[in-house]
C-alpha positions, 0 to 999 in steps of 0.5 A, spaced: 126 392 241 129 386 240 126 381 246 131 375 248 125 369 251 128 364 254 123 357 256 124 353 262 117 349 261 112 349 266 104 349 265 104 354 259 108 349 255 105 343 258 101 338 253 096 333 256 095 326 254 090 323 257 084 325 263 088 323 269 093 328 268 099 325 264 103 330 261 110 332 259 113 339 257 113 341 250 116 345 245 115 352 247 109 355 245 111 362 245 113 363 239 105 361 236 103 365 240 106 371 238 105 369 231 097 369 233 098 376 236 101 379 230 107 382 234 111 387 230 118 387 234 124 381 233 125 376 238 128 370 238 127 364 244 131 359 247 129 353 251 133 353 257 130 346 259 123 343 259 121 342 266 115 343 271 117 350 276 117 344 282 122 340 278 127 345 278 134 345 282 139 350 284 143 348 278 137 349 273 136 357 276 144 358 276 143 356 268 137 361 268 142 367 272 147 365 268 144 366 261 140 372 262 147 375 265 150 373 259 145 375 254 147 382 250 139 384 249 137 389 255 129 386 254 129 379 257 122 374 258 122 368 262 117 362 261 117 359 267 112 355 271 107 358 277 109 354 283 116 357 283 117 363 280 118 367 285 124 364 287 127 364 280 126 371 280 129 373 286 135 369 284 136 374 279 136 380 283 142 382 282 142 382 274 143 390 272 140 394 266 135 389 264 129 389 264 126 382 266 119 379 266 117 372 268 110 370 266 106 363 265 099 361 265 094 356 271 092 352 264 097 350 259 097 354 252 093 349 249 087 349 252 081 353 250 080 357 257 088 358 259 091 365 261 097 364 256 096 368 251 093 374 256 099 373 260 105 373 255 101 379 252 102 383 259 109 381 259 110 383 252 107 390 255 111 390 261 118 389 257 115 395 254 115 400 260 117 398 265 125 401 268 130 396 269 129 390 274 125 383 275 118 383 274 113 378 274 106 379 270 101 374 271 093 376 273 091 381 269 098 386 273 105 387 274 109 386 280 115 387 283 119 381 283 119 381 291 113 383 292 108 378 289 105 371 291 101 366 288 094 364 292 093 357 290 086 358 293 084 364 289 089 361 282 092 367 282 098 372 283 096 378 288 101 383 292 106 380 298 
């Protein structure tokens, strides 16, 4: 199996510089996490943008859509900020014949208590088992993209 990973930024790739929450979106962290996990599949990573998901606009979402639609691979993983992950996922619903999984993190991957590695592993598992469609892999579950919401208070994703 070959997995094409598209990185858009978000908390997963954030690098914090001080206690006042000054940050930048760093390079995609997925390759480092996959190396730590000693994965047994081939993959490629393409950084489409380095933005917090609240900064994504229609032009960004069109770019994400067009790159995924044009991608020759069937298994697509998108690392994405959690705040607007469901909006981006909804815009991918018309792409047929691919398993598309979006994932991210509530805490940056570089933080000790991050959920990034767990969510990335969950997303890889979803790519291995799900039928073509668009999914969100967060909070220990794989959700159809049109049936999930982020519960900011609880700090997790849940069924809508």
